[in-house]
C-alpha positions as CSV (number, residue, x, y, z in Angstrom):
1,P,0.0,0.0,0.0
2,D,1.0,3.6,-0.7
3,H,1.3,4.5,3.0
4,V,3.9,1.7,3.5
5,E,5.9,3.0,0.6
6,L,5.8,6.5,1.8
7,S,6.9,5.5,5.3
8,I,10.2,4.1,3.8
9,C,10.7,7.0,1.5
10,S,9.6,5.0,-1.6
11,D,7.5,6.9,-4.2
12,P,4.4,4.8,-5.0
13,N,4.3,6.4,-8.5
14,N,7.9,5.6,-9.3
15,A,9.4,2.1,-9.5
16,D,12.9,3.5,-8.9
17,S,12.5,6.3,-6.3
18,D,16.2,7.1,-6.0
19,G,16.9,6.8,-9.7
20,D,19.8,4.5,-9.4
21,G,18.7,1.9,-11.9
22,L,17.5,-0.6,-9.3
23,S,13.7,-0.9,-8.7
24,D,12.5,-0.2,-5.2
25,G,11.2,-3.8,-5.2
26,I,14.7,-5.2,-5.8
27,E,16.2,-2.8,-3.2
28,M,13.7,-3.8,-0.6
29,G,14.2,-7.5,-1.2
30,A,11.0,-8.4,-3.0
31,E,12.9,-10.9,-5.2
32,T,15.6,-12.1,-2.8
33,G,13.8,-12.0,0.6
34,R,16.4,-9.7,2.1
35,Y,17.0,-6.0,2.2
36,L,19.5,-5.0,-0.5
37,S,19.8,-1.2,-0.4
38,D,18.1,2.0,0.5
39,P,15.4,2.9,-2.1
40,C,15.8,6.6,-1.2
41,N,19.6,6.8,-1.6
42,S,21.3,5.9,-4.9
43,D,24.6,5.2,-3.0
44,T,23.6,3.2,0.1
45,D,27.1,2.7,1.5
46,G,28.4,6.2,0.6
47,D,31.4,5.0,-1.4
48,G,30.7,7.2,-4.4
49,I,29.6,4.3,-6.6
50,D,25.8,4.0,-7.3
51,D,24.0,0.9,-6.1
52,A,23.0,-0.3,-9.6
53,Y,26.6,-0.4,-10.7
54,E,27.7,-2.2,-7.5
55,Y,24.8,-4.7,-7.9
56,A,25.8,-5.4,-11.5
57,Q,29.4,-6.0,-10.4
58,G,28.3,-8.3,-7.6
59,W,29.8,-6.0,-5.0
60,D,28.3,-5.5,-1.5
61,I,25.9,-2.5,-1.8
62,Q,25.6,-2.1,1.9
63,H,29.3,-1.8,2.8
64,F,32.0,0.6,1.7
65,D,34.7,-1.6,0.1
66,I,37.9,0.1,-0.9
67,T,39.0,-2.9,-2.9
68,A,36.0,-2.5,-5.2
69,L,37.2,1.0,-6.0
70,N,40.6,-0.4,-7.1
71,E,39.2,-3.0,-9.5
């Protein structure tokens, strides 16, 4: 329901609220059953790399990893 989406900063009218290329459903774990990343922040771990790129690379979206930056 919309009120649930709004409570977690997800836009009920936009499948990708933060515009990072990952749908809110993926970020909130609809497909995996576990929380993946913040649907309101395109760089959940603050490392300067957007979540969609980290996801595509198989990197950990939730934790800053300096080795990922060196690859």
